[in-house]
SERO-4910 file (N, C-alpha, C, O; in steps of 0.05 Angstrom, whole numbers):
BEGIN
 pado doro    nc1    nc2    nc3   cac1   cac2   cac3    cc1    cc2    cc3    oc1    oc2    oc3
  Met    A    -43   -238   -223    -73   -236   -219    -84   -220   -240    -73   -198   -244
  Val    A   -106   -228   -256   -123   -214   -275   -153   -215   -263   -166   -234   -253
  Cys    A   -160   -185   -268   -187   -181   -260   -202   -170   -285   -192   -153   -300
  Met    A   -227   -180   -290   -241   -171   -314   -261   -144   -307   -274   -144   -286
  Ser    A   -262   -126   -323   -274   -102   -318   -286    -91   -346   -271    -79   -361
  Gly    A   -310    -94   -351   -327    -83   -374   -316   -100   -398   -311    -89   -420
  Gly    A   -311   -125   -396   -302   -140   -417   -272   -139   -423   -263   -153   -442
  Tyr    A   -256   -125   -408   -229   -120   -408   -215   -137   -385   -224   -140   -363
  Ala    A   -192   -146   -395   -172   -160   -374   -159   -138   -364   -153   -119   -379
  Leu    A   -154   -139   -337   -138   -118   -323   -119   -133   -307   -128   -151   -292
  Ile    A    -92   -129   -307    -73   -138   -287    -79   -128   -262    -85   -105   -258
  Ser    A    -77   -146   -244    -79   -138   -214    -51   -132   -204    -34   -149   -208
  Ile    A    -45   -111   -192    -23   -100   -182    -24    -95   -150    -34    -74   -142
  Pro    A    -13   -115   -133    -17   -113   -107      2    -92    -93     25    -88   -101
  Ile    A     -7    -80    -77      7    -59    -63     11    -67    -32    -11    -67    -20
  Asn    A     28    -72    -19     29    -80      9     55    -60     20     78    -57     10
  Leu    A     43    -48     43     61    -27     53     67    -34     87     50    -46    101
  Ile    A     92    -24     95     94    -27    125     80     -4    135     79     16    121
  Glu    A     66     -5    160     53     21    171     67     43    175     57     66    174
  Ala    A     97     38    180    114     57    187    115     79    161    116    103    166
  Val    A    115     69    133    113     82    110     93    106    110     97    127     97
  Leu    A     69    100    129     46    114    125     50    139    142     36    159    139
  Arg    A     70    138    159     76    153    182     98    174    180     99    195    193
  Cys    A    117    163    160    142    177    158    136    198    140    127    193    117
  Gln    A    139    221    148    131    252    134    150    253    113    174    254    118
  Ala    A    142    253     89    161    262     67    153    288     55    163    293     33
  Gly    A    138    303     65    127    329     55    116    341     78    120    329     99
  Asn    A    101    366     78     83    379     96     61    361    102     57    340     89
  Ala    A     46    370    122     22    356    126      1    350    104    -13    330    103
  Glu    A      1    375     86    -20    373     66    -13    359     42    -31    352     26
  Val    A     14    353     39     28    338     18     18    308     28      4    294     14
  Met    A     27    302     52     23    273     60     -7    266     62    -14    242     61
  Ala    A    -22    285     64    -53    283     67    -59    274     38    -70    252     35
  Gly    A    -54    289     18    -60    281    -11    -52    258    -17    -67    242    -28
  Gln    A    -24    250     -9    -14    226    -15    -26    203     -5    -29    183    -19
  Leu    A    -35    206     20    -48    180     30    -77    181     21    -89    160     19
  Gly    A    -88    202     18   -113    204      5   -117    188    -19   -136    173    -22
  His    A    -96    193    -39    -93    179    -66    -87    148    -59    -95    131    -74
  Leu    A    -74    144    -39    -68    116    -33    -95    101    -30   -101     81    -43
  Leu    A   -110    114     -9   -140    104     -7   -156    101    -31   -170     81    -34
  Ser    A   -153    119    -47   -173    114    -70   -161     92    -91   -176     77   -103
  Val    A   -133     91    -93   -123     71   -109   -131     41   -100   -139     23   -115
  Ile    A   -125     40    -71   -131     10    -61   -163      4    -59   -171    -18    -53
  Ser    A   -179     24    -65   -205     14    -69   -216      6    -97   -240      1   -102
  Met    A   -192      6   -119   -197     -1   -138   -195    -36   -140   -179    -49   -126
  Pro    A   -211    -47   -156   -211    -79   -152   -186    -91   -164   -181   -114   -160
  Trp    A   -171    -76   -178   -148    -89   -192   -124    -77   -178   -101    -78   -188
  Val    A   -128    -66   -153   -103    -55   -142   -107    -68   -112   -110    -52    -94
  Pro    A   -107    -92   -105   -107    -99    -74    -89    -89    -61    -66    -92    -68
  Gly    A    -97    -71    -38    -80    -59    -21    -76    -74      6    -94    -86     17
  Gly    A    -52    -73     17    -50    -83     46    -27    -64     64     -9    -52     52
  Val    A    -30    -64     90    -13    -53    103    -10    -73    127    -27    -85    141
  Ile    A     20    -74    128     32    -88    154     30    -73    178     44    -52    180
  Pro    A     14    -79    195     11    -60    222     36    -66    238     50    -86    237
  Phe    A     39    -46    252     65    -40    273     59    -66    297     77    -74    311
  Asn    A     33    -77    299     28    -93    319     33   -123    314     29   -141    329
  Val    A     43   -124    286     49   -156    281     73   -165    297     95   -153    296
  Arg    A     67   -186    313     91   -195    328    102   -221    318    126   -226    322
  Glu    A     87   -236    305     99   -265    294     95   -258    262     75   -255    248
  Arg    A    123   -257    256    132   -254    227    141   -281    211    162   -291    218
  Pro    A    129   -291    195    140   -314    182    167   -308    171    183   -327    169
  Met    A    173   -284    162    196   -274    155    199   -243    154    179   -230    152
  Trp    A    221   -230    155    224   -203    155    217   -195    126    221   -209    106
  Val    A    205   -168    126    195   -158     99    221   -154     83    239   -141     94
  Val    A    225   -163     57    251   -162     41    245   -148     17    263   -145      0
  Glu    A    220   -138     13    210   -127    -19    222    -99    -21    228    -84     -3
  Gly    A    225    -96    -43    234    -69    -53    222    -59    -75    216    -76    -92
  Phe    A    216    -31    -81    207    -17   -101    224      4   -108    233     18    -90
  Val    A    230      6   -135    248     29   -145    235     41   -172    230     27   -192
  Met    A    231     60   -171    220     77   -194    244     94   -204    254    113   -191
  Phe    A    251     83   -232    272     97   -239    270    122   -260    288    139   -264
  Asp    A    246    123   -274    236    144   -284    209    142   -291    196    126   -276
  Asp    A    196    154   -310    170    151   -321    164    127   -337    141    122   -344
  Ala    A    183    113   -344    184     89   -360    187     65   -346    176     45   -355
  Arg    A    202     63   -324    209     37   -312    212     40   -281    222     59   -269
  Ala    A    201     17   -272    198     16   -248    205    -17   -241    201    -35   -257
  Asp    A    217    -20   -215    222    -49   -211    213    -58   -179    221    -45   -159
  Ala    A    197    -80   -177    190    -90   -146    198   -119   -147    201   -133   -167
  Glu    A    201   -125   -119    212   -145   -112    190   -154    -90    190   -141    -69
  Leu    A    175   -172    -94    151   -181    -78    162   -210    -70    168   -228    -85
  Leu    A    162   -212    -39    168   -238    -29    156   -247     -4    151   -270      1
  Ser    A    150   -227     12    142   -233     40    113   -219     49     97   -230     65
  Ala    A    108   -195     37     85   -178     55     57   -190     54     42   -187     73
  Ser    A     53   -200     36     27   -210     34     22   -229     57     -1   -233     62
  Ala    A     37   -239     69     37   -260     92     33   -245    116     27   -260    135
  Met    A     34   -220    122     31   -206    147     13   -181    143      6   -167    162
  Ala    A      6   -175    119    -12   -150    113    -38   -150    120    -49   -172    114
  Val    A    -54   -134    130    -82   -128    134    -93   -122    109    -78   -109     94
  His    A   -118   -127     98   -133   -115     77   -156   -100     79   -166    -97    101
  Gly    A   -168    -90     56   -197    -80     59   -198    -60     80   -181    -42     81
  His    A   -221    -62    101   -226    -47    121   -206    -37    138   -202    -13    144
  Glu    A   -191    -58    145   -168    -58    169   -146    -41    155   -135    -24    169
  Ala    A   -137    -42    129   -118    -30    119   -124      3    112   -107     20    115
  Arg    A   -151      7    104   -161     34     97   -163     50    128   -161     74    129
  Ala    A   -167     32    153   -168     46    177   -140     54    184   -136     77    193
  Leu    A   -121     38    181    -91     51    187    -88     74    169    -82     96    179
  Ile    A    -90     72    144    -88     95    131    -99    120    139    -87    141    139
  Thr    A   -125    117    146   -140    142    158   -130    149    182   -129    173    187
  Ser    A   -121    130    201   -109    140    221    -84    157    220    -80    177    234
  Ala    A    -67    147    199    -45    169    190    -51    191    182    -37    211    187
  Ile    A    -72    194    169    -82    218    155    -90    237    182    -83    261    185
  Ala    A   -103    226    196   -115    239    224    -91    247    242    -93    267    255
  Ala    A    -71    232    241    -43    241    260    -29    261    249     -9    270    261
  Leu    A    -36    272    224    -21    292    211    -33    320    226    -19    339    223
  Gly    A    -53    323    240    -67    344    251    -84    360    237    -95    379    248
***
């Protein structure tokens, strides 16, 4: 997908995460709050549509099989197959991220 901004074509980079990722603490509360806050700011950009697959999704068209690996500062690999079918976007996604930040205490 391509978005136009100020006369420039920007490639759209969709981000879909499972809600568990938001709540799996990979650092102290301050680090996690910073990371989740940054995620909120990034998915607010029109060229980075963000979604979260909530815990309460009961009917899944398929299990999530995507993968993302960042090798170094020059190469990353992503496999996108199913997440967009189950993800919530916009206000609902931001609410889940905000809830994860609040749960940090």
